[in-house]
C-alpha positions in Angstrom: -14.6 9.4 28.3 -11.2 8.2 29.3 -8.0 10.0 28.0 -5.2 8.3 25.7 -1.9 9.2 25.5 -1.0 8.8 22.2 1.9 10.1 22.3 3.3 7.1 24.3 1.2 4.4 22.5 3.2 1.9 19.7 2.5 2.7 16.2 0.9 -0.7 16.2 -1.1 0.6 19.0 -2.2 3.5 17.2 -3.1 1.6 14.0 -5.0 -0.9 16.1 -6.8 1.9 17.5 -7.2 3.9 14.3 -8.9 0.5 13.2 -11.2 0.4 15.8 -12.3 3.8 15.2 -13.3 3.3 11.5 -15.0 0.0 12.0 -17.0 2.3 14.3 -17.3 5.0 12.0 -18.7 2.7 8.8 -21.1 0.4 11.5 -22.7 4.0 12.2 -23.5 4.6 8.6 -20.9 7.7 8.4 -18.6 5.7 6.0 -18.8 3.2 3.0 -15.2 3.1 2.9 -11.5 2.5 4.6 -9.4 5.7 4.6 -6.5 5.8 3.0 -3.8 6.1 6.1 -2.3 2.3 5.1 -1.5 3.8 1.3 0.8 6.4 3.3 2.5 4.5 5.5 3.2 1.9 3.2 4.5 4.6 0.5 6.9 6.0 3.5 7.7 1.9 4.3 8.8 1.1 0.6 10.7 4.6 0.6 12.6 3.5 3.7 13.0 -0.3 2.3 14.2 0.8 -1.4 16.6 3.5 0.6 15.1 6.3 -1.2 12.7 9.1 -0.4 9.1 10.3 -1.3 8.3 12.3 -4.1 6.2 15.7 -3.7 2.3 14.9 -3.0 0.2 15.2 -6.0 3.1 13.6 -8.1 1.7 11.7 -11.3 3.1 7.3 -11.5 5.8 8.1 -9.4 5.7 7.6 -5.0 8.8 7.0 -4.6 12.5 7.3 -6.0 14.7 4.6 -5.0 17.9 4.7 -3.2 19.3 3.4 -6.9 17.6 5.9 -9.0 14.4 3.8 -10.2 11.0 6.1 -10.2 8.7 3.5 -8.1 4.8 3.5 -7.9 2.9 2.0 -4.8 0.1 0.2 -5.2 -1.7 -0.8 -2.0 -5.1 -2.1 -1.2 -6.1 -2.8 2.3 -9.1 -5.6 2.3 -10.3 -8.2 4.6 -7.4 -11.0 4.6 -7.6 -13.3 1.0 -10.3 -10.6 -0.6 -8.5 -10.1 -4.0 -9.5 -7.4 -6.5 -7.1 -5.1 -8.2 -5.2 -2.2 -8.4 -5.7 0.9 -10.8 -3.0 2.5 -12.7 -3.4 5.5 -14.9 -0.1 5.0 -17.1 3.0 3.3 -16.9 5.5 6.3 -15.9 7.7 4.2 -13.8 10.0 2.0 -13.7 8.8 -0.8 -10.7 5.4 -1.1 -9.0 5.4 -2.3 -6.0 2.1 -4.0 -4.9 0.7 -4.4 -1.2 -1.6 -6.1 -0.2 -2.5 -5.6 3.8 -5.0 -7.4 6.1 -7.4 -4.3 7.1 -8.0 -6.1 10.2 -4.7 -5.8 12.0 -2.9 -3.5 9.4 0.3 -6.2 8.7 1.5 -6.9 5.2 0.1 -9.6 3.8 2.2 -10.4 0.7 4.0 -7.4 -1.8 5.6 -8.0 -4.5 8.4 -5.5 -7.0 7.4 -5.9 -10.8 9.1 -4.1 -13.9 7.6 -2.2 -15.8 7.2 -4.4 -18.6 5.7 -7.1 -16.3 2.4 -4.7 -14.9 2.3 -3.5 -18.4 2.0 -7.3 -19.4 -0.3 -8.4 -17.0 -2.8 -5.3 -16.8 -6.3 -4.9 -18.6 -7.5 -2.2 -20.0 -10.5 -0.7 -18.2 -13.2 1.9 -19.4 -13.0 4.1 -16.1 -9.7 3.1 -14.0 -7.1 3.6 -17.3 -5.5 -0.1 -16.5 -6.1 -2.8 -14.0 -4.0 -5.5 -13.0 -5.7 -8.6 -10.9 -4.4 -8.8 -7.6 -4.9 -12.8 -7.7 -2.2 -13.7 -10.7 0.3 -10.8 -9.2 0.5 -12.7 -6.1 3.2 -14.9 -7.1 4.4 -12.2 -9.8 7.8 -10.9 -10.2 9.8 -10.4 -6.5 8.6 -11.1 -3.8 9.4 -8.1 -1.1 6.8 -9.0 1.5 10.0 -9.8 4.1 12.0 -6.5 2.9 8.9 -4.6 3.4 7.9 -5.6 6.9 11.4 -5.4 8.1 11.0 -1.7 7.0 8.0 -1.0 8.3 9.1 -2.3 11.5 11.6 0.6 11.5 9.1 3.4 11.5 7.9 2.3 14.8 
């Protein structure tokens, strides 16, 4: 088996390797879902983009405290390109939500929107097991488009 020098690989190369490993593990029947790596990276990306900081692990409803003081919840779906499902919210104890669709095959940000608390409340529907659901398809054009802002911030992580 050849050795990778992981410390010399770019973030993009590491993500490509991670995707290949996840695909192989799933093909072997050892995993049924994708990991939460995309979610963790996008929370950090939002913190960079909003000149804020990540809140402590395990905090409910808020992932990032933005530089302007807003409490932001980050919701990420890493799916095959153009696969649209929903995001789940337990409650509405945040000032804004940043919802992000990530292309699972490439780890690229497909699109991202910032929605105010009122916009999230107006678009969610109650669900018996998830709390509240926000459908991706109608959200794709809601709120403020922050796709380029997050893409630039993601580049800063490399």
